[in-house]
Backbone bond lengths (Angstrom), bond angles and torsions (degrees), N, CA, C in turn:
res aa  C-N    CA-C-N  psi(-1)  N-CA   C-N-CA  omega(-1)  CA-C   N-CA-C  phi
1 M - - - 1.477 - - 1.511 107.70 -
2 V 1.277 114.66 140.97 1.521 122.73 175.14 1.516 108.37 -112.71
3 K 1.365 115.10 128.53 1.435 121.36 172.24 1.525 108.95 -100.23
4 H 1.271 115.63 134.15 1.455 122.58 -173.73 1.611 105.64 -121.22
5 I 1.313 116.94 110.13 1.455 121.91 -178.47 1.472 110.90 -118.52
6 V 1.341 114.10 126.54 1.509 119.80 -179.68 1.543 109.45 -127.87
7 L 1.303 113.88 140.78 1.467 120.40 176.92 1.489 107.45 -120.58
8 F 1.344 119.34 139.14 1.412 122.83 -179.38 1.584 107.96 -121.37
9 K 1.350 115.57 131.96 1.480 120.80 172.42 1.538 105.86 -107.45
10 L 1.319 112.30 132.67 1.445 116.95 178.05 1.482 112.75 -100.32
11 K 1.341 117.34 154.85 1.457 124.01 -175.07 1.549 110.60 -61.77
12 D 1.343 116.37 129.73 1.447 119.12 175.28 1.538 111.98 -61.07
13 E 1.289 118.09 -33.03 1.402 121.82 -174.65 1.530 113.93 -82.60
14 A 1.349 117.55 -10.90 1.405 118.82 178.35 1.521 111.94 -71.81
15 P 1.381 116.85 141.28 1.453 117.18 -177.43 1.531 111.93 -59.90
16 A 1.264 117.06 142.71 1.521 124.80 -175.79 1.523 109.95 -57.34
17 D 1.331 117.24 -43.28 1.456 120.62 -178.44 1.589 111.10 -64.09
18 K 1.318 114.25 -38.72 1.504 117.78 -179.60 1.527 110.89 -70.14
19 K 1.335 116.05 -37.33 1.471 119.72 177.84 1.563 110.24 -66.00
20 L 1.314 115.37 -46.46 1.479 118.54 177.80 1.490 113.73 -59.69
21 E 1.345 115.75 -44.29 1.506 120.36 177.22 1.465 110.01 -61.06
22 A 1.312 119.22 -47.03 1.469 123.39 179.47 1.543 113.33 -61.21
23 M 1.329 116.27 -41.41 1.429 121.93 -177.01 1.552 109.64 -65.80
24 H 1.313 116.43 -44.59 1.523 120.40 -179.34 1.454 110.27 -68.77
25 A 1.428 120.90 -39.08 1.421 122.41 176.77 1.515 111.20 -65.22
26 F 1.308 119.15 -41.67 1.443 123.95 176.67 1.539 111.90 -59.55
27 K 1.318 116.65 -48.70 1.497 125.37 177.95 1.508 108.24 -52.74
28 Q 1.332 115.95 -54.30 1.461 121.86 -175.66 1.563 109.87 -62.12
29 A 1.318 117.40 -42.90 1.459 120.01 -178.14 1.563 111.65 -66.13
30 I 1.361 115.92 -46.15 1.454 119.51 -177.08 1.557 109.10 -65.58
31 E 1.327 118.24 -39.40 1.426 120.29 -173.55 1.548 108.99 -75.35
32 A 1.292 118.71 -12.54 1.486 123.31 175.57 1.523 109.41 -86.62
33 L 1.293 119.44 -13.06 1.500 120.00 -170.31 1.531 114.32 -69.11
34 P 1.364 123.43 -29.30 1.448 119.35 -178.19 1.533 111.21 -61.37
35 A 1.319 119.09 -26.62 1.415 120.99 177.49 1.563 113.36 -73.31
36 K 1.348 114.50 -15.60 1.471 121.52 -176.04 1.513 112.11 -111.40
37 I 1.365 118.22 -24.66 1.459 120.74 -177.11 1.471 108.29 -126.22
38 S 1.268 117.64 103.79 1.461 124.03 -169.79 1.562 114.86 -67.26
39 V 1.287 118.12 -14.98 1.498 119.52 -179.19 1.520 112.40 -80.34
40 I 1.275 118.12 -10.97 1.473 123.60 179.02 1.546 108.07 -74.12
41 R 1.360 118.90 120.17 1.392 119.87 178.38 1.554 110.50 -93.35
42 K 1.309 117.04 -31.59 1.442 121.29 -179.73 1.523 106.72 -157.82
43 V 1.355 118.32 146.30 1.422 120.34 172.66 1.518 108.74 -149.20
44 E 1.354 115.15 140.98 1.452 122.57 176.25 1.521 109.02 -137.18
45 V 1.229 120.02 142.44 1.479 122.95 173.35 1.523 106.64 -126.85
46 G 1.396 114.97 123.82 1.404 120.17 178.22 1.498 110.29 -112.52
47 L 1.341 114.18 133.14 1.496 118.78 177.72 1.556 105.13 -100.82
48 N 1.280 118.26 124.28 1.427 123.17 -173.57 1.555 112.13 -62.74
49 I 1.272 114.73 124.70 1.501 119.74 -179.72 1.535 111.83 -92.96
50 N 1.354 117.25 0.83 1.461 122.02 179.86 1.477 109.11 -110.53
51 P 1.320 119.72 98.67 1.427 123.28 -173.49 1.529 114.66 -66.77
52 G 1.282 118.51 -12.61 1.448 120.76 177.58 1.506 115.19 -83.64
53 E 1.276 117.14 -4.44 1.513 123.37 177.60 1.526 112.43 -86.32
54 T 1.359 114.77 158.92 1.465 120.81 -177.51 1.478 115.45 -73.54
55 W 1.280 118.20 -39.47 1.503 122.70 -173.40 1.505 109.96 -98.56
56 S 1.327 114.72 136.78 1.508 122.32 -175.35 1.521 113.60 -94.48
57 I 1.362 116.58 -31.48 1.445 118.97 -172.68 1.549 104.41 -137.34
58 A 1.351 115.15 140.22 1.451 122.98 169.20 1.524 109.97 -120.98
59 L 1.335 115.87 131.30 1.468 120.57 177.26 1.492 104.83 -117.51
60 Y 1.367 115.27 128.41 1.477 122.14 176.24 1.523 107.55 -123.72
61 S 1.354 114.70 128.77 1.400 118.27 177.91 1.518 112.45 -145.54
62 E 1.358 117.12 158.50 1.423 122.36 -177.64 1.550 110.66 -125.18
63 F 1.340 116.61 143.76 1.407 122.45 -179.45 1.490 108.91 -140.97
64 D 1.325 119.99 160.91 1.465 121.02 175.86 1.495 113.32 -73.99
65 T 1.359 118.78 -35.45 1.432 121.68 -173.89 1.544 110.82 -144.35
66 L 1.306 116.90 165.48 1.479 120.19 179.24 1.587 106.34 -69.24
67 D 1.316 118.23 -32.98 1.471 118.98 177.54 1.515 108.99 -61.00
68 D 1.364 118.22 -34.69 1.466 117.65 178.79 1.529 109.96 -70.61
69 V 1.296 121.92 -32.52 1.413 125.79 175.07 1.504 108.08 -59.80
70 K 1.356 117.38 -45.72 1.467 124.14 -175.05 1.534 110.54 -67.58
71 A 1.374 115.44 -36.95 1.448 121.06 175.27 1.538 112.27 -64.25
72 Y 1.312 113.20 -44.60 1.463 119.12 174.44 1.489 114.86 -60.23
73 A 1.374 116.32 -42.71 1.465 119.73 -177.03 1.528 111.91 -65.20
74 T 1.308 119.50 -28.63 1.441 119.39 -177.42 1.530 111.62 -100.05
75 H 1.295 120.10 -1.99 1.456 123.54 -178.52 1.515 106.97 -62.62
76 P 1.352 119.65 136.14 1.422 121.93 -177.29 1.573 113.99 -59.81
77 D 1.300 117.35 -33.66 1.454 118.01 178.50 1.552 111.64 -70.71
78 H 1.323 116.23 -31.86 1.495 119.91 176.28 1.549 108.59 -69.97
79 V 1.315 115.77 -44.50 1.525 120.73 178.98 1.555 109.00 -58.96
80 A 1.304 115.27 -41.81 1.502 119.06 -179.16 1.527 110.22 -64.94
81 A 1.343 114.79 -39.68 1.500 117.11 179.03 1.516 110.92 -65.13
82 G 1.306 116.10 -40.50 1.502 118.71 177.87 1.505 112.84 -62.67
83 A 1.300 113.85 -36.82 1.479 118.34 -179.31 1.542 112.36 -63.81
84 L 1.276 119.56 -18.13 1.487 122.25 175.31 1.478 114.38 -64.88
85 L 1.328 117.70 -18.18 1.424 124.11 178.90 1.470 114.09 -99.50
86 A 1.330 116.46 -6.24 1.507 121.36 -170.52 1.518 115.19 -51.71
87 E 1.380 117.55 -45.06 1.490 117.52 -179.40 1.509 116.11 -72.20
88 V 1.347 117.59 -20.40 1.455 117.95 -173.97 1.551 114.23 -116.12
89 R 1.317 114.48 -5.38 1.474 117.46 -176.71 1.558 112.73 -82.00
90 E 1.313 114.51 131.21 1.457 120.91 177.78 1.515 109.46 -95.75
91 S 1.338 115.86 -50.06 1.506 117.28 -177.22 1.505 108.56 -154.87
92 R 1.370 113.12 167.61 1.448 122.63 -174.78 1.547 105.32 -141.23
93 A 1.305 113.11 139.21 1.469 121.75 172.96 1.463 109.75 -124.71
94 C 1.303 120.01 139.95 1.491 122.46 -177.68 1.497 111.77 -143.40
95 V 1.380 111.21 142.69 1.502 119.65 175.87 1.466 106.19 -133.86
96 D 1.312 118.74 130.74 1.456 124.80 170.27 1.541 108.29 -118.54
97 Y 1.296 117.00 127.35 1.473 120.30 179.67 1.468 111.11 -141.32
98 E 1.343 112.02 155.26 1.498 115.87 -175.16 1.574 107.89 -109.37
99 I 1.338 114.92 141.72 1.431 118.13 177.62 1.565 108.36 -122.98
C-alpha cells in the first residue's frame, strides 16, 4: 500500500473569501474522485482549523501501488481539482511512502 500525503500553503495576500471558497471547492472535488478514479482506495481532505499554522489544507490518500498514484496524478479530474487552488496556492509539499 502507498500512502500519498500532500500539504498546501495558501498565499497570505490572497483575499480570505477567495481562499475559503477555493478550499471548499477543492475539498469537494477531491472527495468526489473515488467515484471517478478506481485506483483510489481512500481519500480525505482536511481544512486547517488553526489559522496560526503554516499549511492550510492536508490531503491524505491510499493506493495499492506507486503506479496507481501516478495514474491518479495525471487523471483529468484530479488535474481539474488541483486547478481550483491555482489562484490562491503558494506552495505544496508531498510525501509518498509504502507500508
